[in-house]
C-alpha positions as CSV (number, residue, x, y, z in Angstrom):
1,M,36.4,-5.4,-46.5
2,R,38.7,-2.3,-46.6
3,K,37.5,1.0,-45.4
4,K,37.5,2.4,-49.0
5,K,35.0,-0.3,-50.0
6,L,32.8,0.3,-46.9
7,N,32.7,4.0,-47.8
8,T,31.6,3.0,-51.3
9,Y,28.7,1.0,-49.7
10,K,27.8,4.0,-47.6
11,K,27.8,6.4,-50.5
12,N,25.5,3.9,-52.4
13,W,23.2,3.7,-49.4
14,E,23.0,7.5,-49.1
15,D,22.2,8.0,-52.7
16,Q,19.9,5.0,-53.4
17,T,18.1,4.4,-50.1
18,L,18.5,7.3,-47.7
19,K,17.9,10.2,-50.0
20,P,14.5,9.0,-51.4
21,A,13.4,8.3,-47.8
22,L,14.4,11.8,-46.7
23,D,12.6,13.3,-49.6
24,R,9.4,11.6,-48.6
25,F,9.8,11.8,-44.8
26,P,12.2,14.4,-43.4
27,E,13.8,13.7,-40.1
28,R,12.1,15.0,-36.9
29,K,14.4,18.0,-36.6
30,E,17.4,19.6,-38.3
31,G,20.1,18.3,-36.1
32,F,20.6,15.9,-33.1
33,S,23.1,16.6,-30.3
34,T,23.9,15.6,-26.7
35,T,23.6,17.8,-23.7
36,S,27.3,18.6,-24.1
37,D,26.6,19.8,-27.6
38,I,28.2,16.8,-29.3
39,E,26.7,16.3,-32.7
40,V,25.0,12.9,-33.0
41,E,25.4,11.4,-36.4
42,R,22.7,9.5,-38.2
43,L,24.7,6.3,-38.5
44,Y,28.0,5.1,-37.0
45,L,30.2,2.6,-38.8
46,P,33.2,0.4,-37.9
47,P,36.7,2.1,-37.8
48,E,39.2,1.3,-40.5
49,G,40.6,-2.2,-40.1
50,A,37.4,-3.5,-38.4
51,A,35.0,-3.7,-41.3
52,D,35.5,-7.2,-42.6
53,G,32.2,-8.6,-43.7
54,Y,30.3,-5.6,-42.4
55,A,28.0,-4.9,-45.4
56,E,27.1,-8.6,-45.8
57,K,26.2,-9.3,-42.1
58,R,25.3,-5.9,-40.6
59,G,24.4,-3.8,-43.6
60,F,22.8,-0.5,-43.7
61,P,19.3,0.5,-42.2
62,G,16.6,0.0,-44.8
63,E,18.6,-2.4,-46.8
64,Y,19.1,-6.2,-46.8
65,P,19.8,-8.0,-44.4
66,F,18.1,-5.3,-42.2
67,T,20.2,-6.2,-39.1
68,R,20.3,-2.5,-38.3
69,G,16.7,-1.7,-38.9
70,I,14.1,-1.7,-41.7
71,Q,13.8,2.1,-42.2
72,P,16.7,4.2,-43.5
73,T,16.3,6.8,-40.8
74,M,14.7,4.7,-38.1
75,Y,13.6,6.9,-35.1
76,R,15.3,10.0,-36.4
77,G,12.5,10.0,-39.0
78,R,9.5,8.8,-37.0
79,L,9.1,7.3,-33.5
80,W,7.6,3.9,-33.0
81,T,3.8,3.7,-32.6
82,M,2.9,3.9,-28.9
83,R,0.1,1.4,-28.8
84,Q,-1.2,0.6,-25.3
85,Y,-3.1,-2.7,-25.1
86,A,-6.4,-2.0,-23.5
87,G,-9.9,-3.4,-23.2
88,F,-12.1,-4.4,-20.3
89,A,-15.7,-4.8,-19.2
90,S,-18.2,-3.2,-21.7
91,A,-17.7,-1.5,-25.0
92,E,-18.6,1.8,-23.4
93,E,-16.0,1.6,-20.6
94,S,-13.3,0.5,-23.1
95,N,-14.2,3.3,-25.4
96,N,-13.7,5.8,-22.6
97,R,-10.2,4.3,-21.9
98,Y,-9.2,4.5,-25.5
99,K,-10.2,8.1,-25.7
100,Y,-8.2,8.8,-22.5
101,L,-5.1,7.1,-23.8
102,L,-5.3,9.0,-27.2
103,E,-5.6,12.3,-25.3
104,Q,-2.5,11.3,-23.3
105,G,-0.4,10.9,-26.4
106,Q,-1.0,7.3,-27.5
107,T,-0.6,7.0,-31.2
108,G,-2.6,3.8,-32.0
109,L,-5.2,1.6,-30.5
110,S,-4.6,-2.0,-29.3
111,I,-7.8,-3.9,-28.5
112,A,-7.9,-6.7,-25.9
113,F,-11.0,-9.0,-26.1
114,D,-12.4,-11.1,-23.3
115,L,-12.1,-14.9,-23.4
116,P,-15.6,-15.6,-24.6
117,T,-15.0,-13.4,-27.6
118,Q,-11.6,-14.9,-28.2
119,I,-13.1,-18.4,-28.5
120,G,-16.3,-17.4,-30.4
121,Y,-19.0,-17.3,-27.7
122,D,-21.5,-14.6,-27.0
123,A,-21.8,-12.9,-23.7
124,D,-25.1,-14.7,-22.9
125,D,-23.8,-18.2,-23.6
126,S,-23.6,-20.4,-20.5
127,I,-20.0,-21.2,-21.2
128,A,-19.1,-17.5,-20.9
129,A,-20.3,-17.3,-17.3
130,G,-17.8,-15.5,-15.0
131,E,-15.6,-14.4,-17.9
132,V,-17.5,-11.6,-19.6
133,G,-15.4,-8.5,-19.8
134,K,-12.8,-9.9,-17.4
135,V,-9.5,-9.9,-19.4
136,G,-10.7,-7.7,-22.3
137,V,-13.8,-6.1,-23.8
138,S,-16.8,-8.2,-24.6
139,I,-17.8,-7.9,-28.3
140,S,-20.8,-10.1,-29.3
141,S,-22.1,-8.1,-32.2
142,L,-21.6,-5.3,-34.6
143,E,-23.5,-3.1,-32.2
144,D,-20.8,-3.6,-29.5
145,M,-18.1,-2.7,-32.0
146,E,-20.0,0.4,-33.0
147,I,-20.0,1.5,-29.4
148,L,-16.4,0.5,-28.8
149,L,-15.2,2.7,-31.7
150,D,-17.7,5.6,-31.2
151,G,-16.0,8.9,-31.8
152,I,-12.7,7.4,-32.9
153,P,-11.9,8.4,-36.5
154,L,-10.9,5.1,-38.2
155,D,-9.3,7.0,-41.1
156,K,-6.8,8.6,-38.8
157,V,-6.1,5.9,-36.2
158,S,-4.2,2.6,-36.7
159,T,-5.8,-0.3,-34.7
160,S,-4.3,-3.6,-33.6
161,M,-6.7,-6.3,-32.5
162,T,-5.4,-9.3,-30.5
163,I,-7.8,-11.9,-31.9
164,N,-7.1,-15.2,-33.6
165,A,-9.7,-17.9,-34.1
166,P,-12.6,-15.4,-34.8
167,A,-10.2,-12.8,-36.4
168,S,-12.3,-12.8,-39.6
169,V,-15.4,-11.9,-37.7
170,L,-13.8,-9.0,-35.7
171,L,-12.1,-7.7,-38.8
172,A,-15.5,-7.7,-40.6
173,M,-17.0,-5.8,-37.7
174,Y,-14.2,-3.2,-38.0
175,I,-14.7,-2.8,-41.7
176,A,-18.5,-2.5,-41.2
177,V,-18.0,0.3,-38.5
178,G,-15.6,2.1,-40.9
179,K,-18.3,2.0,-43.6
180,K,-20.8,3.5,-41.2
181,Q,-18.3,6.3,-40.4
182,G,-17.9,6.9,-44.2
183,V,-14.4,5.4,-44.2
184,E,-13.7,3.2,-47.1
185,P,-12.0,-0.2,-46.4
186,K,-9.0,0.9,-48.4
187,Q,-8.4,3.7,-45.9
188,L,-8.3,1.4,-42.8
189,R,-5.0,0.8,-41.1
190,G,-4.2,-1.8,-38.5
191,T,-3.4,-5.4,-37.7
192,I,-5.2,-8.5,-36.6
193,Q,-3.1,-11.1,-34.8
194,N,-4.7,-14.0,-36.7
195,D,-1.9,-16.4,-35.7
196,I,-3.6,-19.7,-35.0
197,L,-0.5,-21.9,-34.9
198,K,0.9,-20.3,-31.7
199,E,-2.6,-20.9,-30.2
200,Y,-2.1,-24.6,-30.7
201,V,1.5,-24.3,-29.2
202,A,1.3,-21.9,-26.4
203,R,-2.0,-20.1,-25.7
204,G,-5.1,-22.3,-26.3
205,T,-7.7,-19.9,-27.7
206,Y,-8.3,-22.0,-30.8
207,I,-11.7,-23.2,-32.2
208,Y,-11.3,-25.1,-35.4
209,P,-8.9,-27.8,-36.6
210,P,-5.7,-26.6,-38.3
211,K,-6.7,-27.0,-41.9
212,P,-9.9,-24.8,-41.9
213,S,-8.1,-22.4,-39.6
214,M,-5.3,-21.9,-42.1
215,R,-8.0,-21.5,-44.8
216,L,-9.5,-18.6,-42.9
217,I,-6.1,-17.0,-42.6
218,T,-5.4,-17.2,-46.4
219,D,-9.0,-16.0,-47.1
220,I,-8.3,-12.9,-45.0
221,M,-4.9,-12.3,-46.8
222,S,-6.6,-12.6,-50.2
223,Y,-9.5,-10.4,-49.3
224,C,-7.5,-7.7,-47.8
225,K,-5.1,-7.6,-50.8
226,D,-8.0,-6.4,-52.9
227,H,-10.2,-4.6,-50.4
228,V,-8.2,-3.5,-47.3
229,P,-4.7,-3.1,-48.7
230,R,-3.3,-1.1,-45.8
231,W,-4.2,-3.7,-43.3
232,N,-1.6,-6.1,-41.8
233,T,-3.4,-9.4,-42.1
234,I,-1.4,-11.4,-39.6
235,S,0.9,-10.7,-36.7
236,I,3.0,-13.8,-36.2
237,S,3.5,-14.0,-32.5
238,G,6.5,-15.0,-30.5
239,Y,5.1,-13.1,-27.5
240,H,2.9,-16.0,-26.3
241,I,5.6,-18.5,-27.0
242,R,7.9,-16.6,-24.7
243,E,5.2,-16.2,-22.1
244,A,4.8,-19.9,-22.1
245,G,8.4,-20.3,-21.1
246,S,10.6,-20.4,-24.2
247,S,14.1,-19.0,-24.4
248,A,15.0,-16.1,-26.6
249,A,16.4,-18.3,-29.3
250,Q,13.3,-20.5,-29.2
251,E,11.1,-17.4,-29.5
252,I,12.9,-16.5,-32.7
253,A,12.9,-20.0,-34.1
254,F,9.3,-21.1,-33.4
255,T,7.9,-17.7,-34.5
256,L,9.7,-17.8,-37.8
257,A,8.9,-21.5,-38.3
258,N,5.2,-20.5,-38.0
259,G,5.8,-17.7,-40.4
260,I,7.3,-20.1,-42.9
261,A,4.1,-22.2,-42.6
262,Y,1.9,-19.2,-43.3
263,V,4.0,-18.2,-46.3
264,E,3.7,-21.7,-47.7
265,A,-0.1,-21.7,-47.1
266,A,-0.5,-18.4,-48.9
267,L,1.6,-19.6,-51.8
268,Y,-0.5,-22.8,-52.0
269,A,-3.6,-20.5,-52.1
270,G,-2.2,-18.8,-55.2
271,L,-1.1,-15.5,-53.6
272,D,2.0,-13.6,-54.9
273,V,4.8,-13.7,-52.3
274,N,5.9,-10.1,-53.1
275,E,2.4,-8.9,-52.4
276,F,1.3,-10.7,-49.3
277,A,4.7,-10.9,-47.6
278,A,4.7,-7.1,-47.5
279,Q,1.7,-7.3,-45.2
280,L,3.1,-9.8,-42.8
281,S,4.0,-8.4,-39.3
282,F,5.5,-10.0,-36.2
283,F,4.9,-9.7,-32.5
284,F,7.7,-10.3,-30.0
285,N,8.2,-10.2,-26.3
286,A,10.7,-8.1,-24.3
287,H,12.2,-9.8,-21.3
288,N,14.7,-8.6,-18.6
289,N,18.0,-9.6,-20.1
290,L,18.4,-6.3,-21.9
291,L,21.3,-7.0,-24.2
292,E,20.1,-10.5,-25.2
293,E,16.7,-9.0,-26.1
294,V,18.4,-6.3,-28.3
295,A,20.4,-9.0,-30.1
296,K,17.2,-11.1,-30.5
297,Y,15.4,-8.5,-32.5
298,R,18.5,-7.9,-34.8
299,A,19.0,-11.7,-35.3
300,A,15.3,-12.2,-36.1
301,R,15.3,-9.5,-38.7
302,R,18.4,-10.9,-40.4
303,L,17.2,-14.5,-40.4
304,W,13.7,-13.6,-41.8
305,A,15.2,-11.5,-44.6
306,A,17.3,-14.5,-45.7
307,I,14.4,-16.9,-45.5
308,M,12.2,-14.7,-47.7
309,R,14.8,-13.9,-50.3
310,E,16.7,-17.2,-50.5
311,R,14.0,-19.8,-49.6
312,F,10.9,-18.2,-51.1
313,G,12.5,-16.2,-53.9
314,A,10.8,-12.9,-52.9
315,T,12.3,-10.1,-55.0
316,K,10.9,-6.9,-53.4
317,E,12.6,-5.5,-50.4
318,R,9.4,-4.9,-48.5
319,A,8.8,-8.7,-48.7
320,W,12.1,-9.3,-47.0
321,M,11.4,-6.9,-44.0
322,L,10.5,-8.2,-40.6
323,R,8.3,-5.5,-39.1
324,F,7.3,-6.1,-35.5
325,H,5.4,-5.0,-32.5
326,T,6.8,-5.5,-29.1
327,Q,5.1,-6.0,-25.7
328,T,7.0,-6.0,-22.4
329,G,6.9,-9.4,-20.6
330,G,3.8,-10.0,-18.6
331,S,5.2,-13.2,-17.1
332,T,8.2,-11.2,-15.7
333,L,5.9,-9.0,-13.5
334,T,5.6,-9.7,-9.8
335,A,2.7,-9.4,-7.4
336,Q,5.3,-8.7,-4.7
337,Q,6.5,-5.1,-4.5
338,P,4.6,-4.2,-7.7
339,V,6.2,-0.8,-8.0
340,N,9.4,-2.6,-9.0
341,N,7.6,-3.6,-12.2
342,V,7.9,0.0,-13.4
343,V,11.7,-0.6,-13.6
344,R,11.3,-3.9,-15.3
345,V,9.0,-2.5,-17.9
346,A,11.3,0.5,-18.5
347,M,14.3,-1.8,-19.1
348,Q,12.3,-4.1,-21.4
349,A,10.9,-1.2,-23.4
350,L,14.4,0.2,-23.8
351,A,15.5,-3.1,-25.2
352,A,12.7,-3.1,-27.7
353,V,13.7,0.4,-28.8
354,L,17.4,-0.3,-29.0
355,G,16.4,-3.4,-31.0
356,G,14.4,-1.4,-33.6
357,T,10.7,-2.1,-32.9
358,Q,8.0,-0.5,-35.0
359,S,5.4,-0.5,-32.3
360,L,5.4,-0.9,-28.6
361,H,3.1,-1.7,-25.7
362,T,4.4,-1.2,-22.1
363,N,2.7,-3.3,-19.4
364,S,1.3,-1.5,-16.3
365,M,2.9,-2.1,-12.9
366,D,-0.3,-3.7,-11.4
367,E,-0.9,-6.3,-14.2
368,A,0.4,-9.2,-12.0
369,L,-2.7,-8.5,-9.8
370,A,-5.4,-7.3,-12.1
371,L,-6.2,-5.3,-15.3
372,P,-4.4,-2.0,-15.2
373,T,-5.9,1.1,-13.5
374,Q,-6.0,4.3,-15.4
375,E,-3.1,5.7,-13.3
376,A,-1.0,2.6,-13.9
377,A,-1.8,2.7,-17.7
378,Q,-0.6,6.4,-17.8
379,V,2.7,5.5,-16.1
380,A,3.2,2.7,-18.6
381,L,2.6,5.2,-21.5
382,R,4.8,7.8,-19.9
383,T,7.6,5.2,-19.8
384,Q,7.6,5.0,-23.6
385,Q,7.4,8.8,-23.9
386,I,10.4,9.3,-21.6
387,I,12.5,6.8,-23.6
388,A,11.4,8.6,-26.8
389,Y,12.0,12.2,-25.8
390,E,14.5,12.2,-22.9
391,S,16.9,9.2,-23.2
392,G,18.7,10.2,-26.4
393,V,18.6,6.6,-27.8
394,T,16.4,7.7,-30.7
395,D,18.9,10.2,-32.0
396,T,21.1,7.6,-33.9
397,I,20.3,4.4,-35.7
398,D,21.0,1.0,-34.0
399,P,23.2,2.6,-31.3
400,L,24.5,-0.7,-29.9
401,A,25.8,-1.9,-33.3
402,G,29.5,-2.7,-33.2
403,S,29.5,-3.8,-29.5
404,Y,31.6,-7.0,-29.4
405,F,29.0,-8.5,-27.1
406,I,25.9,-7.4,-29.1
407,E,27.3,-8.6,-32.4
408,E,28.4,-12.0,-30.9
409,L,24.9,-12.4,-29.2
410,T,23.2,-11.6,-32.5
411,D,25.3,-14.2,-34.4
412,Q,24.8,-16.9,-31.8
413,L,21.0,-16.3,-31.4
414,E,20.7,-16.5,-35.2
415,A,22.6,-19.7,-35.3
416,K,20.6,-21.3,-32.5
417,A,17.3,-20.3,-34.1
418,K,18.4,-21.5,-37.5
419,A,19.3,-24.9,-36.0
420,Y,15.7,-25.2,-34.6
421,I,14.2,-24.2,-37.9
422,D,16.3,-26.8,-39.8
423,K,15.1,-29.5,-37.4
424,I,11.4,-28.4,-37.8
425,D,11.9,-28.5,-41.6
426,E,13.2,-32.1,-41.3
427,M,10.0,-33.0,-39.4
428,G,7.9,-31.6,-42.3
429,G,7.3,-28.1,-41.1
430,A,5.7,-26.2,-38.1
431,L,2.3,-27.8,-38.4
432,T,3.7,-31.3,-38.3
433,A,6.0,-30.3,-35.4
434,I,3.0,-29.0,-33.5
435,E,0.9,-32.0,-34.2
436,Q,3.7,-34.2,-32.9
437,G,4.1,-32.1,-29.8
438,Y,7.8,-31.3,-30.5
439,I,7.5,-27.5,-30.2
440,Q,5.3,-27.8,-27.1
441,R,7.8,-30.1,-25.4
442,E,10.7,-27.8,-26.1
443,I,8.9,-24.9,-24.6
444,Q,7.8,-27.0,-21.6
445,E,11.4,-28.1,-20.9
446,S,12.7,-24.5,-21.1
447,A,9.9,-23.3,-18.8
448,Y,10.7,-26.1,-16.3
449,L,14.4,-25.4,-16.2
450,Y,13.7,-21.7,-15.6
451,Q,11.2,-22.3,-12.9
452,R,13.5,-24.7,-11.1
453,A,16.3,-22.1,-11.2
454,V,13.9,-19.6,-9.6
455,E,12.8,-22.0,-6.9
456,Q,16.5,-22.9,-6.1
457,N,17.4,-19.1,-6.0
458,E,19.8,-19.5,-8.9
459,Q,17.7,-17.1,-10.9
460,V,17.1,-14.0,-8.8
461,I,13.7,-12.3,-8.9
462,V,14.0,-9.1,-6.9
463,G,11.3,-8.8,-4.3
464,M,10.2,-12.4,-4.7
465,N,13.0,-14.8,-3.9
466,R,15.6,-12.2,-2.8
467,F,15.4,-8.7,-1.2
468,T,11.9,-9.5,0.1
469,V,10.0,-7.4,2.6
470,D,7.0,-8.0,4.8
471,E,4.2,-6.3,2.9
472,E,0.5,-6.3,2.4
473,V,0.0,-6.2,-1.4
474,A,-3.3,-4.3,-1.6
475,P,-3.0,-1.4,-4.1
476,D,-6.0,0.1,-5.8
477,L,-7.1,-2.5,-8.4
478,L,-9.4,-2.4,-11.3
479,R,-12.4,-4.7,-10.7
480,V,-14.9,-5.7,-13.4
481,D,-18.3,-5.8,-11.9
482,E,-20.5,-8.9,-12.5
483,S,-23.2,-6.5,-13.7
484,V,-21.3,-6.2,-17.0
485,A,-22.4,-9.7,-18.0
486,Q,-26.0,-9.0,-17.2
487,K,-26.0,-5.8,-19.2
488,Q,-24.3,-7.5,-22.1
489,A,-26.9,-10.3,-22.1
490,E,-29.7,-7.7,-22.0
491,R,-28.2,-5.8,-24.9
492,L,-28.0,-9.0,-26.9
493,A,-31.6,-9.9,-26.1
494,A,-32.7,-6.4,-27.3
495,L,-30.6,-6.7,-30.5
496,R,-32.2,-10.1,-31.3
497,N,-35.7,-8.8,-30.8
498,R,-35.3,-5.9,-33.2
499,R,-33.0,-7.2,-36.0
500,D,-34.3,-8.9,-39.2
501,D,-34.2,-12.6,-38.3
502,A,-34.8,-13.7,-41.8
503,A,-31.8,-11.7,-43.0
504,V,-29.6,-13.2,-40.3
505,E,-30.7,-16.8,-41.0
506,Q,-30.1,-16.3,-44.8
507,A,-26.6,-14.8,-44.1
508,L,-25.7,-17.7,-41.9
509,A,-27.0,-20.3,-44.3
510,N,-25.0,-18.7,-47.1
511,L,-21.9,-18.8,-44.9
512,E,-22.4,-22.5,-44.1
513,T,-22.8,-23.4,-47.7
514,A,-19.6,-21.4,-48.6
515,A,-17.7,-23.1,-45.8
516,Q,-18.5,-26.5,-47.3
517,G,-17.0,-25.4,-50.6
518,D,-13.8,-23.4,-51.4
519,A,-15.1,-19.8,-51.8
520,N,-13.4,-17.0,-50.0
521,L,-15.4,-16.7,-46.7
522,M,-14.7,-13.0,-45.9
523,P,-17.6,-11.6,-48.0
524,Y,-20.0,-14.1,-46.4
525,I,-18.7,-13.2,-42.9
526,L,-19.0,-9.5,-43.6
527,S,-22.6,-10.0,-44.8
528,A,-23.5,-11.9,-41.6
529,V,-21.9,-9.2,-39.4
530,E,-23.8,-6.5,-41.2
531,S,-27.1,-8.4,-40.7
532,Y,-26.2,-8.3,-37.0
533,A,-25.6,-12.0,-36.6
534,T,-23.6,-12.3,-33.4
535,T,-20.0,-13.5,-32.9
536,G,-21.3,-16.8,-31.4
537,E,-23.8,-17.4,-34.2
538,I,-21.1,-17.0,-36.9
539,C,-18.6,-19.1,-35.1
540,H,-21.1,-21.8,-34.3
541,T,-22.1,-22.0,-38.0
542,L,-18.4,-22.8,-38.8
543,R,-18.2,-25.2,-35.8
544,R,-21.1,-27.2,-37.3
545,T,-19.2,-27.4,-40.6
546,W,-15.6,-28.0,-39.4
547,G,-15.8,-29.3,-35.9
548,E,-13.6,-28.2,-33.0
549,Y,-9.9,-28.9,-32.4
550,L,-8.8,-31.2,-29.6
551,A,-5.2,-30.7,-28.5
552,P,-3.0,-33.8,-28.4
553,V,-1.5,-34.9,-25.0
554,T,2.2,-34.1,-24.8
555,I,4.5,-35.9,-22.4
């Protein structure tokens, strides 16, 4: 492509894509410059003679194939959402932490639930013993959700909820709290993870077999299209795939393969690809190899755009866009010399920003040891704010574009990921590949090779297998008191004593009947939630109907 032609592309982009975006959302300030008073341009392009194939492979921000970002102005227009993942102990304590983080400049909520909630058990269930409030907040009823969100205006805050098997129940609780605040469902903004396939592959907090689980997901998509249109109904997660030990290329491939399965399920359910695809979002990890991570996000965007346009025939640009949240890598943090984790997190967060993330969570330095303290959480949030306001990387779009290394890495990661997706397609799709254990085995092999390299000191982990010191690792840690479980059990007992049992029983019976047929289950789940049926009661009703999933043994 000659320079003249590239300038024509640029002029078309400025007139057709950039100008409407600026009219709607002006940039953060009039001009951007360095400390040496060098003007920073919005977008940099290849020099004359180096532009062959540029528009087709790299393109312009806000336009297909979105290699350089999904928004025409990226961070010059608006910074990413700073969404610190938080939740522990009781709803009251988590509510206090959320208010603190919002006061400190956080711009969105991200709710962590404890393990009993994640697998559909109430806090007073015997199976929940020892786990109530430990890795997230305990939510057993609408009453808990009311306390969790007390004083937080749901018409002004965007909320992400990391919940999968019972995602429909927790979303129904959020909708119900919004109604009690006088906020219409159409005003609510946020995301539920709702990605059950990666639970079968990498994480394990599943409840039901795949078929009814996929039904719940498409029911949520259909319901939100009509009633909660600003809600992202699924966050297709590569994060946990990477935490389980995958490579960067595998993270792209297996995440997008799962995404393909969800799109196919939605189409089978009769949904319009141009409508539901615009509500899909993704969730990626950020690891330590900074430049590979930047290239990973660029490759994933480009590959997904092609899949949606060419494979599924989507015709609207919003249906081609891969919008994603990023969290820094929990598995990269060390218990040894935990302050070193501040550096790791900063480097990973920088990779996410250079790669064009829409939302970011930065882990706290002490998370290899316990849930984060308030001080550690503040440092993690400040890390994002320093990158945003002090580093200068937000002043121009896709600042590493054109680097020989970055562009080659982007191309190679895309090719490796596409080869995996092609193989999964040959097997019959992601669900078949999961049922046959293929994806699990690939991740296990990658994890084994990495761990062996660490143990043989071929992969250096600073402070752990090299540059070690004699130390007593005993920082101030957050401890969740066992009294939390007792208080939660007492609250549930009081709730059951005062609620209308007949209304609860009727709502659960209606849900069970609906689950045996093919009706959309969201209205029935919402009705059960509003009658103050508990998380466990609703999930047990569906367990009786559908059974529970047992994972195959993979060797």
